[in-house]
C-alpha positions in Angstrom: 0.0 0.0 0.0 1.1 3.6 -0.6 1.7 5.9 2.3 -1.4 8.0 3.2 -1.1 11.7 3.8 -0.6 13.2 7.2 -3.4 15.2 9.0 -1.5 18.4 8.1 -1.3 17.5 4.5 -5.0 16.7 4.4 -5.9 20.0 6.0 -3.9 22.0 3.4 -4.5 19.8 0.4 -0.8 18.9 0.6 2.6 20.6 0.9 3.0 23.4 -1.6 6.3 23.5 -3.4 8.1 26.1 -5.5 5.4 26.9 -8.1 7.7 29.0 -10.3 9.6 25.9 -11.4 8.1 22.6 -12.5 9.4 19.7 -10.5 11.5 17.1 -12.3 8.6 14.6 -12.6 6.7 17.1 -14.7 9.2 17.7 -17.4 8.8 16.2 -20.9 10.8 16.2 -24.1 9.8 18.4 -27.0 7.9 16.4 -29.7 9.9 15.1 -32.6 10.4 12.2 -34.9 9.1 10.9 -38.2 5.7 9.6 -36.9 5.0 12.9 -35.1 5.6 15.0 -38.2 3.7 12.5 -40.4 0.7 12.8 -38.2 0.9 16.6 -38.0 0.9 16.7 -41.9 -2.1 14.3 -42.0 -4.2 16.3 -39.6 -3.4 19.5 -41.5 -4.1 17.9 -44.9 -7.5 16.7 -43.7 -8.4 20.1 -42.2 -8.9 18.6 -38.8 -8.2 19.6 -35.2 -6.8 17.6 -32.3 -7.1 18.3 -28.6 -3.5 17.3 -28.4 -2.5 20.5 -30.2 -5.4 22.8 -29.1 -4.9 22.1 -25.4 -1.1 21.8 -25.6 -1.1 18.3 -24.1 2.3 17.4 -22.5 2.1 13.9 -23.9 1.8 14.9 -27.6 5.3 13.8 -28.4 4.9 10.3 -26.9 1.4 9.7 -28.3 2.0 11.0 -31.8 5.2 9.0 -32.0 3.0 6.0 -31.5 0.5 7.3 -34.1 -2.3 7.9 -31.5 -4.2 11.2 -31.3 -7.5 12.6 -29.9 -9.5 14.2 -32.6 -11.4 17.4 -31.8 -14.7 17.8 -33.6 -17.3 20.5 -33.9 -14.6 23.1 -34.8 -12.0 24.5 -32.5 -14.0 27.3 -30.8 -15.8 26.5 -27.5 -18.9 28.3 -26.2 -17.6 27.9 -22.6 -14.8 29.7 -20.9 -13.3 27.2 -18.4 -10.3 28.7 -16.5 -8.1 25.6 -16.9 -8.5 25.1 -20.7 -6.4 26.5 -23.5 -8.9 25.8 -26.3 -10.1 29.1 -27.7 -13.6 30.4 -26.7 -16.0 32.6 -28.5 -18.8 32.3 -31.1 -18.3 29.1 -33.2 -18.8 29.1 -36.9 -21.2 26.8 -38.7 -20.7 23.0 -38.6 -18.5 21.4 -41.3 -20.7 18.8 -43.0 -17.8 16.7 -44.0 -15.8 16.8 -40.8 -17.1 13.4 -39.5 -16.1 11.6 -42.6 -12.6 13.2 -42.8 -12.0 12.1 -39.2 -12.9 8.6 -40.2 -10.5 8.9 -43.2 -7.7 9.9 -40.9 -8.4 7.0 -38.5 -8.2 4.7 -41.5 -5.0 6.3 -42.8 -3.4 5.8 -39.4 -4.6 2.2 -39.2 -6.0 2.7 -35.7 -7.3 -0.1 -33.5 -8.8 2.5 -31.1 -9.9 6.0 -31.9 -10.6 8.8 -29.4 -13.0 11.6 -30.4 -13.7 14.7 -28.3 -15.2 18.1 -29.0 -15.5 21.7 -27.8 -18.7 22.6 -26.1 -21.4 23.7 -28.5 -24.2 25.2 -26.4 -25.3 27.1 -29.5 -26.5 23.8 -31.1 -29.9 22.3 -30.2 -28.3 18.9 -29.6 -24.9 20.2 -28.4 -23.3 18.4 -31.4 -24.4 14.9 -30.4 -25.5 14.0 -33.9 -21.9 14.7 -35.2 -20.5 12.3 -32.5 -22.9 9.6 -33.8 -21.9 10.3 -37.4 -18.2 10.0 -36.6 -18.7 6.7 -34.8 -20.6 5.3 -37.8 -18.1 6.5 -40.4 -15.2 4.9 -38.4 -17.0 1.6 -38.3 -17.5 1.8 -42.0 -14.0 2.8 -43.0 -12.0 1.1 -40.3 -13.8 -2.1 -39.2 -12.7 -3.5 -35.9 -11.5 -0.1 -34.6 -13.0 0.6 -31.1 -14.2 4.1 -30.5 -14.0 6.2 -27.4 -15.9 9.5 -27.2 -15.1 12.2 -24.7 -18.3 14.2 -24.7 -19.6 17.5 -23.2 -22.2 17.4 -20.4 -25.0 18.4 -22.9 -26.3 20.5 -19.9 -27.4 17.3 -18.3 -30.0 16.5 -21.0 -30.7 12.9 -21.9 -31.8 13.5 -25.5 -28.3 14.3 -26.9 -26.8 11.6 -24.7 -29.2 9.1 -26.2 -28.1 10.1 -29.7 -24.5 9.3 -28.8 -25.3 6.1 -27.1 -27.4 4.8 -30.0 -24.2 4.7 -32.0 -22.7 2.4 -29.3 -19.2 3.7 -28.6 -17.1 1.2 -26.8 -16.1 3.8 -24.2 -18.2 6.8 -23.1 -16.0 9.4 -21.4 -17.0 12.6 -19.7 -14.5 14.3 -17.4 -15.8 15.7 -14.1 -12.5 17.8 -14.1 -12.6 19.1 -10.5 -14.3 18.9 -7.1 -17.8 20.4 -6.6 -16.5 23.4 -4.5 -14.3 24.5 -7.4 -16.9 24.3 -10.2 -17.9 28.0 -9.8 -14.4 29.5 -10.0 -12.9 27.0 -12.4 -15.7 26.0 -14.8 -18.5 28.4 -14.1 -20.7 27.4 -17.0 -20.7 23.7 -16.0 -22.6 22.0 -13.2 -21.4 19.0 -11.2 -24.9 17.5 -11.3 -24.9 17.7 -15.2 -21.7 15.7 -15.3 -22.9 13.0 -12.9 -26.2 12.7 -14.9 -24.2 12.0 -18.1 -22.2 9.3 -16.4 -25.2 7.8 -14.5 -27.4 7.6 -17.6 -24.9 6.4 -20.2 -25.2 2.7 -19.3 -28.9 3.0 -18.8 -29.1 4.0 -22.5 -26.7 1.3 -23.7 -25.7 -1.4 -21.2 -22.7 -2.5 -23.2 -20.8 0.8 -22.7 -17.7 1.2 -20.5 -17.8 4.6 -18.8 -14.9 6.8 -17.9 -14.1 10.1 -16.2 -11.2 12.2 -15.1 -10.0 14.7 -12.6 -7.2 17.3 -12.5 -5.5 18.0 -9.2 -3.5 21.0 -8.1 -6.3 23.6 -8.4 -6.8 24.0 -4.7 -8.9 21.0 -3.9 -8.2 18.9 -0.7 -7.4 15.2 -0.8 -10.6 14.3 1.0 -12.6 16.2 -1.7 -10.9 14.2 -4.4 -11.6 10.9 -2.6 -15.3 11.9 -2.2 -15.6 12.6 -6.0 -14.0 9.3 -6.7 -16.6 7.6 -4.4 -19.4 9.4 -6.2 -18.1 8.4 -9.6 -18.1 4.8 -8.4 -21.7 5.2 -7.2 -22.8 5.9 -10.8 -20.8 2.8 -11.9 -17.9 4.6 -13.7 -15.4 1.9 -14.8 -12.2 3.9 -15.7 -10.7 6.9 -13.8 -7.9 9.2 -14.9 -6.0 11.5 -12.5 -3.4 14.0 -13.5 -1.7 17.2 -12.5 -3.2 20.5 -13.7 -0.7 22.6 -15.6 -1.4 26.3 -16.1 -1.5 27.0 -19.9 -0.8 30.8 -19.4 -0.9 33.5 -16.7 -4.5 34.3 -17.7 -5.6 30.8 -16.6 -6.3 29.5 -13.1 -3.0 29.3 -11.1 -1.4 26.1 -10.0 -2.0 25.9 -6.2 0.5 23.1 -5.8 2.2 20.2 -7.5 1.2 16.7 -6.3 4.1 14.3 -5.7 4.3 10.9 -7.4 3.6 9.1 -4.1 0.3 10.9 -3.9 -0.7 9.7 -7.3 0.2 6.2 -6.2 -2.0 6.6 -3.2 -4.9 7.8 -5.2 -4.5 5.0 -7.7 -4.6 2.4 -4.9 -7.6 4.0 -3.3 -9.4 4.0 -6.7 -8.9 0.2 -7.1 -10.1 -0.3 -3.5 -13.3 1.6 -4.4 -13.9 -0.8 -7.4 -12.7 1.1 -10.5 -11.7 -1.4 -13.2 -8.8 0.7 -14.4 -7.1 3.7 -12.7 -4.6 5.8 -14.6 -3.0 8.1 -12.1 0.2 10.2 -12.6 1.5 13.7 -12.9 1.3 13.8 -16.8 -1.8 11.5 -17.1 -4.4 13.0 -19.4 -7.8 11.7 -20.3 -6.7 9.8 -23.4 -3.5 8.4 -22.0 -3.3 4.6 -22.4 -6.8 4.7 -23.9 -6.1 1.9 -26.4 -5.0 -0.5 -23.7 -8.0 0.3 -21.6 -10.4 -0.3 -24.5 -9.0 -3.6 -25.5 -9.0 -5.0 -21.9 -12.4 -3.7 -20.7 -14.6 -3.3 -23.8 -17.0 -6.2 -24.6 -15.4 -8.5 -27.2 -17.4 -9.3 -30.4 
């Protein structure tokens, strides 16, 4: 078992370090290599977006070197303004009618066995973009048979209609990130609601029993360990299968500040607690992001044909 935190660490959320410099366990190499540049050219040629680039994911070099990427659909402009996110916000343009098919073409060109699809929030659309998620899943099944599909969806403002549209396409993994603890929703993601997120995760399996559900949390925003553990328990109460936990990294000075860096031992402790709670897979580490190790998760946990 990993070492639990002391009472003092629990009270403060942990020991704050020097926030001006990233600790050694946060540093990553700059992306490079033939596969990285090939994928960059492919994405550009197809006129597509990836959350890897838009959100400046620290794992882009590792993932793209392995020819894995998370495609960002519904454009690259979000209608919400979360203080942790580097995706641009504003008034989105009209939907691209060919986007779903081009994503599937890219999945085929990459020869993927598992595809991850996410989107910006589109509160301007009646269905929040759910129909486009469904179209992407169907096109991937058509062009790349045998490829499992994971969708990382918005909260759809807690509505079941859009969620039903997505689940009718039967993605192998339905992912929706809770992101932070309830106390920090107002300052960190003010246009979101904790209850909306729980509703998505609770109802996904009711709409399609074959789905594997997944959610993720960032740490280092000012939450306390006990709050993190309570969210983990609530995610298990709605039967979430996979949990990801990673360190929040401030994209710019205009974004929410890092309150502290969690140490590797703390991520080990949270992983162990997660397995004790009954999660089927826990991915916990400083640089873990929602799509990290997604292919391995899908192939182990998704129902086999």
